[in-house]
C-alpha atoms as a printed R data frame, in Angstrom:
    type eleno elety resid chain resno      x       y       z
1   ATOM     1    CA   MET     A     1 10.845  13.553  15.304
2   ATOM     2    CA   THR     A     2 12.241  16.755  16.830
3   ATOM     3    CA   ARG     A     3 13.553  19.657  14.755
4   ATOM     4    CA   ARG     A     4 17.088  18.766  15.812
5   ATOM     5    CA   GLY     A     5 16.467  15.194  14.706
6   ATOM     6    CA   TRP     A     6 15.325  16.352  11.267
7   ATOM     7    CA   TRP     A     7 18.394  18.551  10.851
8   ATOM     8    CA   LEU     A     8 20.664  15.679  11.857
9   ATOM     9    CA   PHE     A     9 18.865  13.365   9.441
10  ATOM    10    CA   LEU     A    10 19.224  15.853   6.571
11  ATOM    11    CA   ALA     A    11 22.907  16.351   7.383
12  ATOM    12    CA   LEU     A    12 23.448  12.584   7.441
13  ATOM    13    CA   SER     A    13 21.695  12.198   4.068
14  ATOM    14    CA   VAL     A    14 23.926  14.822   2.497
15  ATOM    15    CA   ILE     A    15 27.121  13.429   4.044
16  ATOM    16    CA   TRP     A    16 26.212   9.861   3.084
17  ATOM    17    CA   GLY     A    17 25.228  10.780  -0.483
18  ATOM    18    CA   ILE     A    18 28.073  13.141  -1.389
19  ATOM    19    CA   PRO     A    19 30.671  10.344  -1.925
20  ATOM    20    CA   TYR     A    20 28.452   8.694  -4.556
21  ATOM    21    CA   LEU     A    21 27.990  12.022  -6.315
22  ATOM    22    CA   LEU     A    22 31.748  12.556  -6.247
23  ATOM    23    CA   ILE     A    23 32.303   9.094  -7.756
24  ATOM    24    CA   ARG     A    24 30.104  10.078 -10.680
25  ATOM    25    CA   VAL     A    25 32.118  13.288 -11.171
26  ATOM    26    CA   ALA     A    26 35.528  11.725 -10.568
27  ATOM    27    CA   VAL     A    27 35.203   8.793 -12.982
28  ATOM    28    CA   GLY     A    28 35.325  11.285 -15.828
29  ATOM    29    CA   GLU     A    29 38.849  12.386 -14.862
30  ATOM    30    CA   LEU     A    30 40.386   9.648 -12.692
31  ATOM    31    CA   THR     A    31 40.823   5.894 -12.877
32  ATOM    32    CA   PRO     A    32 38.938   3.702 -10.361
33  ATOM    33    CA   ALA     A    33 42.243   2.809  -8.677
34  ATOM    34    CA   SER     A    34 43.040   6.506  -8.180
35  ATOM    35    CA   ILE     A    35 39.604   7.152  -6.678
36  ATOM    36    CA   VAL     A    36 40.001   4.292  -4.182
37  ATOM    37    CA   PHE     A    37 43.521   5.403  -3.247
38  ATOM    38    CA   LEU     A    38 42.479   9.017  -2.683
39  ATOM    39    CA   ARG     A    39 39.403   8.052  -0.675
40  ATOM    40    CA   THR     A    40 41.236   5.687   1.671
41  ATOM    41    CA   THR     A    41 44.189   8.085   2.019
42  ATOM    42    CA   ILE     A    42 41.999  11.052   2.916
43  ATOM    43    CA   GLY     A    43 40.039   8.913   5.384
44  ATOM    44    CA   THR     A    44 43.288   7.736   6.981
45  ATOM    45    CA   LEU     A    45 44.652  11.274   7.313
46  ATOM    46    CA   LEU     A    46 41.428  12.444   8.940
47  ATOM    47    CA   LEU     A    47 41.164   9.561  11.416
48  ATOM    48    CA   LEU     A    48 44.830   9.046  12.270
49  ATOM    49    CA   PRO     A    49 45.173  12.151  14.519
50  ATOM    50    CA   ALA     A    50 42.210  10.988  16.611
51  ATOM    51    CA   VAL     A    51 43.723   7.518  16.993
52  ATOM    52    CA   LEU     A    52 47.126   8.941  17.932
53  ATOM    53    CA   LYS     A    53 45.554  11.277  20.457
54  ATOM    54    CA   SER     A    54 43.652   8.425  22.097
55  ATOM    55    CA   GLY     A    55 46.876   6.412  22.449
56  ATOM    56    CA   ARG     A    56 45.267   3.286  20.979
57  ATOM    57    CA   LEU     A    57 47.424   2.925  17.889
58  ATOM    58    CA   ARG     A    58 49.798   0.582  19.722
59  ATOM    59    CA   THR     A    59 46.945  -1.804  20.538
60  ATOM    60    CA   LEU     A    60 45.958  -1.921  16.860
61  ATOM    61    CA   LEU     A    61 49.400  -2.649  15.426
62  ATOM    62    CA   PRO     A    62 49.390  -6.389  16.305
63  ATOM    63    CA   ARG     A    63 46.136  -6.685  14.338
64  ATOM    64    CA   TRP     A    64 47.306  -4.818  11.243
65  ATOM    65    CA   ARG     A    65 46.706  -7.805   8.958
66  ATOM    66    CA   ALA     A    66 43.038  -8.057   9.963
67  ATOM    67    CA   ILE     A    67 42.618  -4.278   9.630
68  ATOM    68    CA   LEU     A    68 44.219  -4.314   6.184
69  ATOM    69    CA   LEU     A    69 42.010  -7.196   5.044
70  ATOM    70    CA   PHE     A    70 38.898  -5.422   6.338
71  ATOM    71    CA   THR     A    71 39.899  -2.213   4.540
72  ATOM    72    CA   LEU     A    72 40.414  -4.025   1.250
73  ATOM    73    CA   VAL     A    73 37.178  -6.018   1.409
74  ATOM    74    CA   GLU     A    74 34.882  -3.441   3.000
75  ATOM    75    CA   VAL     A    75 36.217  -0.159   1.569
76  ATOM    76    CA   ALA     A    76 38.678  -0.406  -1.296
77  ATOM    77    CA   LEU     A    77 37.231  -3.236  -3.395
78  ATOM    78    CA   PRO     A    78 33.552  -2.123  -3.373
79  ATOM    79    CA   TRP     A    79 34.466   1.447  -4.261
80  ATOM    80    CA   TRP     A    80 36.772   0.304  -7.051
81  ATOM    81    CA   LEU     A    81 34.048  -1.937  -8.487
82  ATOM    82    CA   LEU     A    82 31.439   0.832  -8.271
83  ATOM    83    CA   ALA     A    83 33.654   3.379  -9.971
84  ATOM    84    CA   ASP     A    84 34.843   0.943 -12.646
85  ATOM    85    CA   ALA     A    85 31.317  -0.273 -13.401
86  ATOM    86    CA   GLU     A    86 29.945   3.242 -13.827
87  ATOM    87    CA   ARG     A    87 32.873   4.229 -16.010
88  ATOM    88    CA   ARG     A    88 32.478   1.173 -18.250
89  ATOM    89    CA   ILE     A    89 28.706   1.593 -18.581
90  ATOM    90    CA   ALA     A    90 28.978   5.280 -19.435
91  ATOM    91    CA   ALA     A    91 31.823   4.680 -21.909
92  ATOM    92    CA   ALA     A    92 30.017   1.838 -23.693
93  ATOM    93    CA   CYS     A    93 26.820   3.863 -24.025
94  ATOM    94    CA   GLU     A    94 28.624   6.959 -25.289
95  ATOM    95    CA   GLN     A    95 30.558   4.850 -27.800
96  ATOM    96    CA   HIS     A    96 27.286   3.686 -29.325
97  ATOM    97    CA   ASN     A    97 25.532   7.043 -28.901
98  ATOM    98    CA   VAL     A    98 23.112   5.579 -26.362
99  ATOM    99    CA   GLY     A    99 21.756   7.536 -23.414
100 ATOM   100    CA   TRP     A   100 22.091   5.839 -20.045
101 ATOM   101    CA   THR     A   101 20.528   6.123 -16.598
102 ATOM   102    CA   ILE     A   102 21.705   4.329 -13.452
103 ATOM   103    CA   LEU     A   103 19.143   3.611 -10.739
104 ATOM   104    CA   ARG     A   104 20.332   2.838  -7.211
105 ATOM   105    CA   PRO     A   105 17.528   1.342  -5.150
106 ATOM   106    CA   THR     A   106 17.689   0.933  -1.408
107 ATOM   107    CA   LEU     A   107 16.424  -2.194   0.390
108 ATOM   108    CA   ILE     A   108 14.117  -3.927  -2.139
109 ATOM   109    CA   TYR     A   109 11.119  -6.012  -1.127
110 ATOM   110    CA   ALA     A   110  8.255  -7.794  -2.872
111 ATOM   111    CA   GLU     A   111  6.136  -9.941  -0.594
112 ATOM   112    CA   GLY     A   112  7.113 -13.590  -0.945
113 ATOM   113    CA   ARG     A   113  9.645 -12.963  -3.728
114 ATOM   114    CA   ASP     A   114 12.520 -10.913  -2.305
115 ATOM   115    CA   THR     A   115 15.647 -11.844  -0.365
116 ATOM   116    CA   ASN     A   116 15.418  -9.007   2.168
117 ATOM   117    CA   ILE     A   117 12.046  -8.784   3.907
118 ATOM   118    CA   THR     A   118 10.650 -12.222   3.054
119 ATOM   119    CA   PRO     A   119 13.408 -14.178   4.876
120 ATOM   120    CA   LEU     A   120 12.841 -11.975   7.940
121 ATOM   121    CA   SER     A   121  9.117 -12.720   7.865
122 ATOM   122    CA   ARG     A   122  9.881 -16.447   7.685
123 ATOM   123    CA   LEU     A   123 12.131 -16.197  10.729
124 ATOM   124    CA   ILE     A   124  9.397 -14.349  12.604
125 ATOM   125    CA   ARG     A   125  6.803 -16.934  11.574
126 ATOM   126    CA   ARG     A   126  9.094 -19.750  12.682
127 ATOM   127    CA   PHE     A   127 10.296 -18.437  16.036
128 ATOM   128    CA   GLY     A   128  7.658 -15.860  16.984
129 ATOM   129    CA   PHE     A   129 10.201 -13.145  17.836
130 ATOM   130    CA   MET     A   130 13.104 -11.225  16.311
131 ATOM   131    CA   PRO     A   131 16.480 -10.401  17.927
132 ATOM   132    CA   LEU     A   132 17.635  -6.827  17.319
133 ATOM   133    CA   VAL     A   133 21.330  -6.083  17.734
134 ATOM   134    CA   GLY     A   134 21.969  -2.983  19.830
135 ATOM   135    CA   GLY     A   135 18.300  -2.006  19.640
136 ATOM   136    CA   ALA     A   136 18.562  -1.780  15.805
137 ATOM   137    CA   PRO     A   137 18.541   2.038  15.478
138 ATOM   138    CA   GLY     A   138 19.954   2.026  11.932
139 ATOM   139    CA   LEU     A   139 17.787   3.836   9.386
140 ATOM   140    CA   ARG     A   140 16.316   2.074   6.349
141 ATOM   141    CA   GLN     A   141 14.220   3.089   3.330
142 ATOM   142    CA   PRO     A   142 12.593  -0.131   2.054
143 ATOM   143    CA   VAL     A   143 11.314   0.237  -1.502
144 ATOM   144    CA   HIS     A   144  8.793  -2.028  -3.230
145 ATOM   145    CA   ALA     A   145  9.794  -3.776  -6.458
146 ATOM   146    CA   GLU     A   146  6.638  -2.541  -8.181
147 ATOM   147    CA   ASP     A   147  7.610   1.070  -7.403
148 ATOM   148    CA   LEU     A   148 11.057   0.406  -8.866
149 ATOM   149    CA   ALA     A   149  9.448  -0.873 -12.068
150 ATOM   150    CA   ILE     A   150  7.418   2.346 -12.284
151 ATOM   151    CA   GLY     A   151 10.567   4.360 -11.627
152 ATOM   152    CA   ALA     A   152 12.471   2.481 -14.362
153 ATOM   153    CA   ILE     A   153  9.721   3.207 -16.881
154 ATOM   154    CA   ALA     A   154  9.715   6.876 -15.854
155 ATOM   155    CA   ALA     A   155 13.489   7.054 -16.285
156 ATOM   156    CA   ALA     A   156 13.285   5.416 -19.714
157 ATOM   157    CA   THR     A   157 10.720   7.973 -20.930
158 ATOM   158    CA   SER     A   158 12.204  11.108 -19.323
159 ATOM   159    CA   ALA     A   159 14.635  13.252 -21.288
160 ATOM   160    CA   ALA     A   160 15.804  14.780 -18.002
161 ATOM   161    CA   ALA     A   161 17.070  11.362 -16.821
162 ATOM   162    CA   VAL     A   162 19.564  10.835 -19.654
163 ATOM   163    CA   ASN     A   163 23.145  10.283 -18.441
164 ATOM   164    CA   LYS     A   164 22.237  10.649 -14.772
165 ATOM   165    CA   VAL     A   165 22.340   8.539 -11.615
166 ATOM   166    CA   TYR     A   166 19.359   8.353  -9.249
167 ATOM   167    CA   ALA     A   167 18.902   6.925  -5.772
168 ATOM   168    CA   LEU     A   168 15.465   5.328  -5.475
169 ATOM   169    CA   ALA     A   169 14.480   5.101  -1.823
170 ATOM   170    CA   GLY     A   170 11.210   3.972  -0.295
171 ATOM   171    CA   GLY     A   171  8.455   6.295   0.830
172 ATOM   172    CA   GLU     A   172  9.490   6.202   4.503
173 ATOM   173    CA   THR     A   173 12.690   6.374   6.504
174 ATOM   174    CA   LEU     A   174 12.399   3.945   9.406
175 ATOM   175    CA   ALA     A   175 14.618   2.668  12.156
176 ATOM   176    CA   TYR     A   176 15.418  -0.997  11.556
177 ATOM   177    CA   ARG     A   177 13.433  -1.928  14.675
178 ATOM   178    CA   GLU     A   178 10.339  -0.137  13.320
179 ATOM   179    CA   MET     A   179 10.782  -1.857   9.974
180 ATOM   180    CA   ILE     A   180 10.723  -5.202  11.794
181 ATOM   181    CA   GLY     A   181  7.674  -4.020  13.735
182 ATOM   182    CA   ARG     A   182  5.850  -3.326  10.466
183 ATOM   183    CA   ILE     A   183  6.595  -6.897   9.347
184 ATOM   184    CA   PHE     A   184  4.966  -8.177  12.545
185 ATOM   185    CA   ASP     A   185  1.978  -5.904  11.872
186 ATOM   186    CA   GLY     A   186  1.628  -7.156   8.310
187 ATOM   187    CA   MET     A   187  1.610 -10.752   9.569
188 ATOM   188    CA   ARG     A   188 -1.010  -9.804  12.182
189 ATOM   189    CA   LEU     A   189  1.293 -10.867  14.988
190 ATOM   190    CA   PRO     A   190  2.157  -9.001  18.186
191 ATOM   191    CA   ARG     A   191  5.520  -7.269  18.055
192 ATOM   192    CA   ARG     A   192  8.024  -9.414  19.928
193 ATOM   193    CA   THR     A   193 11.613  -8.232  19.697
194 ATOM   194    CA   ILE     A   194 14.633  -8.741  21.923
195 ATOM   195    CA   SER     A   195 17.501  -6.245  22.049
196 ATOM   196    CA   VAL     A   196 20.824  -8.099  21.989
197 ATOM   197    CA   PRO     A   197 24.161  -6.403  22.842
198 ATOM   198    CA   PRO     A   198 26.604  -6.577  19.910
199 ATOM   199    CA   LEU     A   199 29.171  -8.629  21.836
200 ATOM   200    CA   LEU     A   200 26.530 -11.145  22.890
201 ATOM   201    CA   TRP     A   201 25.285 -11.306  19.285
202 ATOM   202    CA   ARG     A   202 28.747 -12.189  17.989
203 ATOM   203    CA   ALA     A   203 29.217 -14.880  20.623
204 ATOM   204    CA   GLY     A   204 25.740 -16.328  20.138
205 ATOM   205    CA   PHE     A   205 26.021 -16.288  16.382
206 ATOM   206    CA   MET     A   206 29.057 -18.540  16.449
207 ATOM   207    CA   LEU     A   207 26.950 -21.161  18.236
208 ATOM   208    CA   ALA     A   208 23.917 -20.711  15.980
209 ATOM   209    CA   LYS     A   209 25.870 -20.574  12.705
210 ATOM   210    CA   PRO     A   210 25.220 -24.261  11.813
211 ATOM   211    CA   LEU     A   211 21.466 -23.571  11.902
212 ATOM   212    CA   PHE     A   212 21.748 -20.625   9.477
213 ATOM   213    CA   PRO     A   213 24.512 -21.470   6.966
214 ATOM   214    CA   GLY     A   214 23.580 -18.593   4.654
215 ATOM   215    CA   ALA     A   215 23.829 -15.926   7.345
216 ATOM   216    CA   ASN     A   216 26.788 -13.981   8.709
217 ATOM   217    CA   VAL     A   217 27.495 -11.937  11.825
218 ATOM   218    CA   ALA     A   218 27.511  -8.656   9.866
219 ATOM   219    CA   MET     A   219 23.799  -9.098   9.143
220 ATOM   220    CA   GLY     A   220 23.190  -8.287  12.788
221 ATOM   221    CA   THR     A   221 25.707  -5.506  13.277
222 ATOM   222    CA   ARG     A   222 24.358  -3.714  10.193
223 ATOM   223    CA   MET     A   223 21.109  -3.199  12.106
224 ATOM   224    CA   MET     A   224 22.882  -0.381  13.951
225 ATOM   225    CA   LYS     A   225 24.102   1.400  10.796
226 ATOM   226    CA   ASP     A   226 22.180   3.954   8.743
227 ATOM   227    CA   MET     A   227 21.674   3.057   5.087
228 ATOM   228    CA   THR     A   228 19.743   5.932   3.572
229 ATOM   229    CA   PHE     A   229 19.945   8.029   0.418
230 ATOM   230    CA   ASP     A   230 18.564  11.291  -0.917
231 ATOM   231    CA   CYS     A   231 16.016  10.739  -3.690
232 ATOM   232    CA   THR     A   232 15.224  14.439  -4.298
233 ATOM   233    CA   PRO     A   233 16.604  14.316  -7.880
234 ATOM   234    CA   ALA     A   234 14.356  11.326  -8.657
235 ATOM   235    CA   ILE     A   235 11.341  13.172  -7.254
236 ATOM   236    CA   ARG     A   236 12.174  16.167  -9.438
237 ATOM   237    CA   ASP     A   237 12.981  14.382 -12.700
238 ATOM   238    CA   LEU     A   238 10.978  11.151 -12.487
239 ATOM   239    CA   GLY     A   239  8.009  12.113 -10.339
240 ATOM   240    CA   TRP     A   240  9.236   9.477  -7.879
241 ATOM   241    CA   LYS     A   241  6.499   8.761  -5.330
242 ATOM   242    CA   PRO     A   242  6.970   5.335  -3.709
243 ATOM   243    CA   ARG     A   243  4.561   3.776  -1.254
244 ATOM   244    CA   ALA     A   244  4.957   3.672   2.519
245 ATOM   245    CA   PHE     A   245  6.319   0.487   4.039
246 ATOM   246    CA   ASN     A   246  3.341  -1.674   5.004
247 ATOM   247    CA   PRO     A   247  4.230  -5.207   3.886
248 ATOM   248    CA   VAL     A   248  1.543  -7.850   3.633
249 ATOM   249    CA   PRO     A   249  2.493 -11.555   3.509
250 ATOM   250    CA   ASN     A   250  2.006 -13.030   0.058
251 ATOM   251    CA   ASN     A   251 -0.731 -15.391   1.215
252 ATOM   252    CA   GLN     A   252 -2.758 -12.486   2.638
253 ATOM   253    CA   ARG     A   253 -2.406  -9.932  -0.150
254 ATOM   254    CA   HIS     A   254 -5.717 -10.788  -1.809
255 ATOM   255    CA   SER     A   255 -7.672 -11.186   1.420
256 ATOM   256    CA   ILE     A   256 -6.998  -7.684   2.741
257 ATOM   257    CA   PRO     A   257 -8.774  -4.820   0.937
């Protein structure tokens, strides 16, 4: 990665992580509803001038119901639940004089037992290839369940972790396409991926939906989004040192030294 790439990655990590830090600070003074209202209002005020300048607001007005529904489901509700949950947990622990620590893992995997990487490996085994929406540039930090168990024990025995929130990310930051490539490598299969344009993915998914009832179109579009967190506090306080992402299928784990 170039120096510019590293700086952009660090900036993205800070920008992405700051809202979660602010939630932790804000829940001490504001209600969850107030936090959601302020966040969506500030976001609207920042984005509205750009929309007005582009002249596209008129094209969005007929779809205001869909936009409102998306905002409630994708933005307002999750943030309200996060803020309310943290406030309730902290309040209950303080009421009983109990120290608390919240751990926020990234994409969790445990060969043959998880609902993230294992289903992908089964799709690869079944079809021999993997479609990647938009080239799948979105960043991921897959973390092994065993590392999370070690991190939980470290948090439970560390005085520095009391009443704190930690992001627990994996040992590597990978593009989604590279993460898929590592799954192929672990299965000892040649990497076979197909880049699918987002519009074609949405159209094709509607036809393939009956074959995958548990899937949704957002599973593909998320491949283009970064989902990373800064685990520097966990490294400092918990000695967090997770493994690199090199998954091995469950039936091969004991045959590979």
